N, C-alpha and C positions, 0 to 999 in steps of 0.2 A: 311590234314587240320592242324594237329599239327605242321608240318614243316612250313606252311605259317604263323601261329600264332607266331612261334618263330622268323621268319624273321621280322615281324612287330614290335615285342617287341625289337629286337636288334636295329632297326631303331630309335625307340622312345628313347631307353636308350642312344644311341649315341648322339641324339639331345640334350637330357637333360644334358649329361656330357659336351657338348661343351659350355654350358652357365654357368656351375657350377664354373668354374675356370676363373674368369674374369681377373686375373692378368697375365695369360699366353697368348701366341699368339693365336688369335682367329682362330679356324678351319674354313675352307670353306665348307659350306654345300649346296648341290644341291638336290632339289626335282623336280620330274617330274611326272605328271599324264597325261595319254593319253587314248583316247577313239577311238576304231577302228571298222570299218565294213569290213569284208572279205567275198568274194563270195565263198571261198573254205577253210573252217576251217580245214578240215582233210588232205589237200594237196593230194587229190586223184583224180582219173579220173572222178568220179561222184561228181560234185561240191555240197557242202552243206554250205549254207551261215550261218553266225553267227556274233554277236557283241562280242567284248571282251575289257577288260580294262587292262592297265598296270600301275604299280606304281614302281617308282625307287627313291631310296634315297642314297646319297653318302656323306661321311664326310672325309675330308682330312686336316691334320695338319702337318706343317713343323716346326721342332725344330732345332735351330742352336746350334752347339757345337764348341769346340775349333778348330778342324781340318776340319769341314765341316758341314753337316746337315743330319737330318733323317726325312723322310716323311712317315707318317703312314696314311693309308686310309682304309675305309670300305665301302662296297656297298651292297645294297640289292635290289632285283628285284622280282616282282610278276606279273603274267599274269593270268587273270581269264576270262573264256568264259561264256557267258550267258546261252547257251544251252549245248554245248559239253564240259562239265567240265573235261572230261577225258584228254583234251589237256592242262589243267592248268599247269603252270610251276612256280618254285620258286628257287631263288639262293641267297646265302650269301657268300661274299668274303672279305677277309682282306689281307692287304699287307703292308710290311715295306721295305723301300729303304734307305740305308745309304750310303752317299758319304763322302769320306775322301780324303783330298788333302794334303799329307805330304810335298809336295814341289810344286813349280810353274810348274814343268815338269811332275808330276805324279799325277794321279787321280784314286782312287779306288772306286768301287761301288758294294755293295752287296744287293741282293734282296731275300726276302722270301715272299711267298704268299700261301694262302689256300682258296679253293673254295668248297662250299657244294651246291649241286643242287638236286632238285627233278624234273624230266622230265616226262611229260605226253606224251602219244602217242596212237596209235590205230592199230588194226589189223582187216581188213575187209575181211570177209569170206561170199561171196554171199550177202544176205540181212542183215547179222548180223555185227554190229560194236562192237568190243570188246576193251575196254579200257586197256591200259598198263601204268605202272609207274615204273621208275627206279631211285634210289638214287645213286648219284655219289659224290666222293670226289677227288679233285685234289690238290696235294701239289707240289710246285715248288721252286727251289732255283737257284741262279745264282751269278756269280762273274765276274766283268768286270774291266780290268786294262788299263788305257790310258797313253801313254808315248809320250811326245812331243820330237821327235828326233831332230828337227831343226825348225826354224821359218816357220810355215805353213805346217809342216809335222807331222802327228800323227799316231801312231801305237796303235791299240786296240786289246787286247787279251781277250777272254771271254770263259766261260764255264758254263754249267748249267745242272740240272737234274730235273726230274719230276716223280711223281708216281700218276697214276690214278687208283682209286679203284671203279669199277662199281659193284654195288650190284645186287642181283638177281631181275629180272623183275617180278613184281607182276601183275596178271591178274584181271580184274574187277570181283567183286563178287566171287573171288577165284574159278572161273570156271575151271582153270587149275592150276597145281602146279607151284610155282615160278621156273623160268628158268634163266640160265646165258646166256643172249643174247648178252651182250656187254662185251668186254674183259677187264681185268685188264692189265695196260700197264706201263712199266718203260722206261724212255728215258734219254739218256745222249748225250749232244751236246758240241762241242767245235769249236772255229773258231778264225781267225785273219784277221784284216782289216787294210790296209795301205792307208792313204789318204793324198793328198797334195793340198793346196789351193794356187792359183796364180791369184790374182785379182778376176775377176768374174768367173773364171774357177776353179772347184774342180774335182780332178780325183784320181784314185787309183785302188786297187784290193783287193779281199778277197778270203779266202779258208775256208772251214768248213767240219766237219765230224760229223756224228751222229750214234747212235745205239739205236734201238727200240726193246724191248722184249715184245711181245704181247702174253698173256696167252691164252690157249684154252677156247672155249665156248661150249655150247650145239649144235652150228651150224658148227663150224670149229675148226681146231687144232691150236696149238701154233706155233709161228714162230719168228725168229730174223731177223730184217731188218737193213742193213747197208746203210748209205747215205754218199756220197762224192760230194762236189760241189766246183767249182772255177768260179769266176766272175771278170770282169772288170767293173768299173763304172765311170761316169763323169756327171757333172752338170754345167750349165751355167746360170747365173742369171743377170738381170738388175733390180735393186731394184725399185719396184713400177710400173714396166712395163711388163716384161715377164720373164719366166723361163722355162728351159728344162732340164730334167734329163734322163739318160739312163744307163742301165746295161745289161750285157750279159755274158753268159758262158755256162758251162755244168754241169749237175746234174746226178749222177749215183745212182741207187738203186740196192741192191744185197742181195739175200738170199742164203747163202752158202749151207745150208742143202737141198735146193730144186733145186740147180743148176740154179738159176734165176738171170739174170743181165739185166737191162734196162738202157739205157743212152739217155737223151733228152737234146736238147739245151734249155736254159732258158734265158728269156730276159724281160725287162720292159722299156717302154718309156712313160714319162709323160710330158705334156707341158701345160702351162697356159699363158694367154695373157690378159692384162688389156686394154680395149677399151675406147674411149671417152664416155661421158654422162652416166657413171656408169655401163657400160656393162663389163662383164668378160667371158672368154671362157676357158675351160679346157678339155683336152683329154688324154686318156691313152690306152695303149695296153700292154698285158703281156702274158707270157706263163711260167708256173711253176708247180712243184709238190706240192700237199697238202698231207702231211703225218700226220697231227694233227687233221683232221676232223673226223667225225663219219659216213660219207657217204659210206666209203669203209674200210675194215679192214687193207688193205695193203697201198694203196695210190690212189690219184686221180690226173690225168693229166688235168690241167686247162688252157684254153685259153680264154681270155676276152678282149673285146674292149668296151670302154665307152666314151661318150662325154657329157659335161654339159655346160650350159650357165646360167648366172645370170644377173639380172638387179636390181641395188639398186636405188630405187626411191628417198629415203632420208636416213639419218642415222638410222631411225627406221623401215623402210619397205623395204623388198627385195623379188623378185620373182625369181624362178629358174625352169629350165626344164632339163631333161637328158634322154639319151637312152643308152642301153647296149646290147651286144650280147655275150653269153658265151657258151663254150663247155666243158663238164666234162666227161672224160673217167675214169670210176671206174675199176682199174686194177684187183683187186681181184675178183670182181663180174662179170667182162667182160660185163659191160653195159655202155651205153653212154647217157648223158643227154644234150639236146640242149635247151637253154633258152634265150629268148630275152624279152625286156620290155622297158618301158619308164615311166617317172614320171613328175609331176608338183607340185610345192610347193610355199607357201607364208609364210614368217617369219616376225612377227611384234614384235618389242621391245616396250613394254608399258612404260609409264612414271614411273610406280611403280616398274619397274625392272623385271616384268614377261614377259617371251618370249612365244608368241603364234605361233604355227606351224600348218598349214593345208597342208596335203600332200596326193596326190593320186598316187598310183602305179598300173600299169597294166603289168602283166607278162604272157608269154606263154611258156610252157615247153613240150618237147616231149622226151620220153624215148625209147631207142632201146636196144634189139631187140623186146621188147613187143609191141611197137607202142602206148603205153599209152600216152594220151595227157591231159594237165591240163592248164586251163586259170584262172587266179586269179586277182581280183580287190580288192585292199586294200585302205581304206580311213582312214586317221589318223588325229585326232585333239589332240594336246598336249599342255599342260601348264607346264612351267618349270621356276624355279627361283634359283639363287645362292644367298646365304647369307654370 
């Protein structure tokens, strides 16, 4: 509760400061409040329905300087359940991005960010539901340098580092002693991308390398993961009509101490098409490793297909539908999740500048080898506004 109060105070303080200095560029402020109904609040095989509310506030300000600009942003999020408050979450993040352009052919960009989060969860043992809570802090930094080698040809070099500090997980009513269930992690990444633009066609290639050190927990030991990837990419666009983009290559994971190496083809294809009478279509298919998520300590091999359609009745009202199918192989835990679902939504821009969103999501998930099945219906009504 103290953490959530601090988040709200930070949001209000940021809002107050944005109006205190009228002579400076006005920050852009976004507020969103949403009310949800979910049929499966605990994401478990036995569905337990609940209502919950989310509150999000973001402030962003861009300051121009002699060689470029600096953008500073802050964001706070809260989620509170009516009954299962063990699932309540809160997060506060701040970021600064500075862009410097020493010449017409060179652009440099530096990024610093910090995120503090309090994440709720549960442990189900027979008929008993035990609440969990973990505080996390993630600090990231990055540097990107872009060079225009020739008209239409750009080389981008980038590097970054992050540190994730996961505190001890606390159990509801202190029924068990705090335990280190999530690992502390340090990550270093570097890469280079060469891109050339010729009319409607953009094409090129990229290479990247990464190193992840995951500390040991009370559940598993420490390890060091190496990543190497190479891709080719291309995109073709016709302004206001259609667009298609594709990339493909190879991604290698390696743990030297465990004599583990796995190589997978990675690819992504997206396409969109504007149709007459306000209709648009979009589709995507991809296969990639996810080494930054929390589903698996090592990595998750993800394959996903999705399709979306939208119909804009007028500038203020739009309807949309979508479907997806996703497979996730958790390499460290040796489990597989198969998930599919669909959604429908309506978005209305009111004359006062408030956006009203009504969305219904239906998802089905099966986990192997346990055979656990979950079906979730989530209804969302959100009000948001930018100032």
